[in-house]
C-alpha positions in Angstrom: 41.7 10.7 -6.5 43.6 9.4 -9.6 41.8 7.2 -12.0 44.4 7.0 -14.7 46.0 3.6 -15.5 49.2 4.2 -13.4 47.1 4.3 -10.2 46.3 0.6 -10.7 49.1 -0.6 -12.8 52.5 -0.7 -11.0 54.5 -3.7 -12.3 53.8 -7.1 -13.9 53.2 -9.8 -11.4 53.0 -13.6 -11.5 49.5 -13.8 -10.1 46.2 -13.9 -12.0 45.5 -10.8 -14.2 42.2 -9.2 -13.4 39.7 -8.0 -16.0 40.5 -4.5 -14.9 44.2 -5.0 -15.4 43.6 -6.5 -18.8 41.5 -3.5 -19.8 44.1 -1.0 -18.5 46.8 -2.8 -20.5 44.7 -2.9 -23.7 43.8 0.8 -23.3 47.3 2.1 -22.4 49.7 -0.5 -23.8 52.2 2.0 -25.2 52.3 4.1 -22.1 52.7 1.1 -19.9 55.5 -0.2 -22.0 57.3 3.1 -21.8 56.9 3.1 -18.1 58.2 -0.5 -17.8 61.2 0.2 -20.0 62.0 3.3 -17.9 62.0 1.0 -14.9 64.2 -1.5 -16.6 61.4 -4.1 -16.8 60.4 -6.2 -19.8 57.8 -4.7 -22.1 54.4 -6.4 -22.9 54.8 -7.7 -26.4 52.1 -8.2 -29.0 54.3 -10.7 -30.7 54.6 -12.9 -27.6 51.7 -15.4 -27.5 51.9 -15.7 -23.7 51.6 -11.9 -23.3 48.7 -11.7 -25.8 46.8 -14.5 -24.0 47.6 -13.2 -20.5 46.4 -9.7 -21.1 43.7 -10.4 -23.6 45.4 -8.6 -26.4 44.2 -10.7 -29.4 42.3 -7.9 -31.1 45.0 -5.3 -30.6 47.7 -7.7 -31.8 45.7 -8.5 -34.9 45.0 -4.8 -35.6 48.7 -3.9 -35.2 49.9 -6.9 -37.2 47.7 -5.8 -40.1 49.0 -2.3 -39.8 52.6 -3.5 -39.9 52.1 -6.2 -42.5 50.0 -4.1 -45.0 51.0 -0.6 -44.0 47.5 0.1 -42.9 46.7 2.7 -40.2 42.9 3.2 -40.4 40.4 0.5 -39.4 38.2 1.4 -42.4 41.2 1.0 -44.7 42.0 -2.3 -43.0 38.5 -3.7 -43.6 38.5 -2.6 -47.3 42.0 -4.0 -47.9 41.3 -7.3 -46.2 38.1 -7.7 -48.1 39.8 -6.9 -51.4 42.5 -9.5 -50.6 39.9 -12.1 -49.7 37.9 -11.5 -52.9 
């Protein structure tokens, strides 16, 4: 029995996204996007508000945006830098 994400995640669909699907996308976004691109399908974008809302990617989008915007890669560094900027 396969329990990895690809066992449950085949292609994007127009129906309601289940909590399980949201969790799979959050936990394996890069792998899923590679697979989608390999199939010629559109990727799930952290910069597309509809994608972020649909898949519950708010925290991940925020984390990755901080990494890109401030060149941060570690959560501890992120908190320290954000606190310093706020102060």
